[in-house]
matplotlib code that plots the C-alpha trace (Angstrom):
import matplotlib.pyplot as plt

x = [-3.8, -3.0, -1.2, -4.2, -6.4, -3.7, -3.0, -6.7, -7.4, -4.5, -5.8, -9.2, -7.7, -5.6, -8.6, -10.7, -7.9, -8.1, -11.9, -12.4, -15.2, -14.6, -16.2, -13.7, -10.7, -11.8, -12.3, -8.8, -7.3, -9.4, -11.1, -14.7, -16.0, -16.6, -13.0, -11.8, -14.2, -12.8, -9.3, -10.1, -11.7, -8.8, -10.9, -8.9, -5.4, -4.2, -1.9, 1.4, -0.2, -3.1, -0.7, 1.1, -2.2, -3.3, 0.0, -0.4, -4.1, -3.5, -0.4, 1.7, 5.2, 5.1, 6.3, 3.3, 1.1, 2.9, 2.7, 0.1, 1.3, -1.1, -4.0, -3.5, -6.0, -6.0, -4.6, -1.5, -1.1, -1.4, 1.2, 3.6, 3.0, 3.7, 6.9, 8.1, 7.5, 9.3, 12.3, 12.1, 10.9, 12.1, 9.4, 6.5, 5.6, 5.7, 3.5, 1.1, 0.8, 0.2, -2.4, -4.2, -4.5, -5.9, -8.7, -9.9]
y = [-24.3, -27.7, -28.3, -29.8, -26.9, -24.3, -25.7, -26.3, -22.6, -21.6, -23.7, -22.1, -18.6, -19.3, -20.7, -17.6, -15.3, -17.0, -16.7, -20.4, -22.4, -25.6, -27.4, -25.9, -26.6, -30.1, -30.8, -29.5, -31.7, -34.7, -35.2, -34.7, -31.5, -33.1, -34.3, -30.8, -29.4, -31.9, -30.8, -27.1, -27.6, -29.7, -32.8, -34.7, -34.5, -35.0, -37.5, -36.4, -36.8, -34.5, -32.0, -31.8, -31.4, -28.6, -26.7, -27.0, -26.0, -23.0, -22.1, -21.6, -22.3, -25.2, -23.0, -20.7, -23.4, -23.4, -19.6, -19.7, -17.4, -14.6, -17.0, -16.8, -15.2, -11.4, -11.2, -13.2, -11.1, -7.9, -9.1, -9.8, -6.4, -4.7, -6.8, -5.9, -2.2, -2.3, -3.9, -1.3, 2.0, 3.9, 2.2, 3.3, 6.4, 4.4, 1.7, 4.3, 5.9, 2.5, 1.4, 4.8, 4.5, 1.0, 1.9, 5.1]
z = [13.5, 12.2, 8.9, 7.1, 8.0, 7.2, 3.8, 3.1, 3.9, 1.6, -1.3, -0.9, -0.8, -3.9, -5.7, -4.9, -5.9, -9.3, -9.4, -9.6, -8.2, -6.2, -9.2, -11.7, -9.6, -8.8, -12.5, -13.3, -10.5, -11.5, -8.1, -7.1, -5.6, -2.2, -2.0, -2.7, -0.1, 2.5, 1.5, 1.9, 5.3, 6.5, 7.0, 4.5, 3.0, -0.5, -2.2, -3.8, -7.2, -6.2, -4.7, -8.0, -9.9, -7.4, -7.9, -11.7, -11.7, -9.4, -11.4, -8.4, -7.2, -4.7, -1.9, -2.3, -1.0, 2.3, 2.9, 5.6, 8.4, 7.3, 7.9, 11.7, 13.9, 14.1, 17.6, 16.7, 13.5, 15.5, 18.0, 15.2, 13.6, 16.9, 17.4, 13.9, 14.5, 17.8, 16.0, 13.2, 14.7, 11.6, 9.6, 11.8, 9.7, 6.5, 7.9, 9.2, 5.8, 4.1, 6.7, 6.5, 2.8, 3.1, 5.6, 4.0]

ax = plt.figure().add_subplot(projection="3d")
ax.plot(x, y, z, "-o")
ax.set_aspect("equal")
plt.show()
């Protein structure tokens, strides 16, 4: 996944977590809704000024914008989970309990 698409997906995710529409976020950032749509789909990138406005509007620490590993496809995530469990076999029962509670 390229950086523009990854960060775009992350912006969209953060916007939705905050129950904001594209229109609301675009207004806070002082860009039009189409520009925000292009950013969220990775078709366009933002300026440093827009980046700062996005961070402020989403009320996040700048580093949160770059936390995109969880946006990978499910196969890659599953491989990483298996690898982590192999490296930490003492955690398998705890992870099982957590996973079971999530899927019930």
